[in-house]
Steps between C-alpha positions, in 0.01 A plus 500: 500500500636837400558729796289814500685832482378827643611826340582739788343841511692776328699725728607865493859527375757769542649761276780388272838623616660770291760272338232252388275776368798641307582162346141456385497849348830442319374171355178658382680797340745271324213297358304810394811643332551183295820409681376150583452215252152507357290264288485536124121537485274734698371351824132530589423663834175469691360489852394154629309510823668825599853402399703650216583204279705451181420234246743366238330308217669253266592654167230460238305216653233416751650374829476127571541570871559773759772573755457720808859622556603668823812718515776478759660766717483367852137609540621858531636585153415421141238571236328279244702680232809320631375171354344611169800407283508149636120488475510593133760235416303234685170614348637473147683170554214324677194674356376620836377829639687634806325716757719705738332678794642786709432354841535719814846522657633506856562664742191709420308177431633207704401138466239391391435799273721372215341158512149648506571701188637198317202291603255762379659506156510119487127476579412772249719349229354154541148647476596684182667213313264223599642155473820602310836385647623738770853494645651703781863608513741743651860582583646512853228661722265467203582131492403481867167667422440262210569203727265644759228529236547131416478407869191706573314408180544134583384548858214729390375271225587733212539689280672227301868559437659284230866558573757709687818657359727589792829685444713504818182498709526650847286257696645529849484829689708366793833555319648191661602300191869400488541641151482859631837448665644237263436723197577834661798559273321401177162679551542877541154576356302355790735439796385398843489858633274614215275196544470562872412863446245411234344234722473746792352763267239265360402299810524775763481260795254249354558124508788437255378142441147595391434282193412796278821682592725191512345233274785266591316431827158460340292194428576469124231240426352572158780737396517535117786366292805717565814607318764638736812678380791627712870577486700258709698787647195699610394581853157352412643174375373309799153655478473357149652162587288458809176594329576264211575221745179562690293485180682187378465316830127573492480330159439828318657598172800728538788570263811665645772664293798623702778661299860568608610865465152638440409820686181565691195482270726537193251359248247770586756781515679449166527234230877571480591392853664170583237226516217709356482326162506155655238600754274659241513192278413277798206708614366528147515124467320461833222734385470316169451169689235655724307649216540206262 
């Protein structure tokens, strides 16, 4: 029997510190000025259940499936625009539409605000597309959100999720995995100190092991088929390995691709980084198998 999960009430957050607000503003200005990589085609923008959302359609064809893709950034940074180039490549290769919501960020909006936003878009998207295949995915914190959607949808009895694409998913808010220290020299993008700060910012004193914050500790009965991708030198290596092992031991379908020398969420960041091409080919093949 699948364990029931209660979504805690939303809580008042706190104002973002000046350095975090400045980083967000710099990222937004760089994107608006065209200094960040951008997709080839225009991206549709709309509001879904109150959330600004971008949608990347496959070039010149009707989608054969849909992907709800959640960006990373430690729950305190990031925008859906960060993932649009990857979304466009995946949309064209796999013939799927990719939907990218701008979920609320911490510390202004602590857990479970980000999850609630992702869940709202999932429910609305399933209602819109009917019985069409629907995947969830994300990178880093977004991967954690995608995993939480899979956990809660199974416990809740729907909406149906047909697969999960998890890129260096952050599925354990306790920051106790050995890989944080073992890979300290090789992962400068998301070191232990940054992870601890991000966890504190997002959780703000709440139970770090709550299944929708740390899906690694959840009942994963009914979790959809998963593709998990991580660099073997990442801080989040053990999050990926442990979640894959948990799914596999439960008899659920999980494919893990760990790559030596690959940086944190490299496939989503740039197709030119070490391991990106191999990872992209593997995830595309996984999607093809899911969609027939």
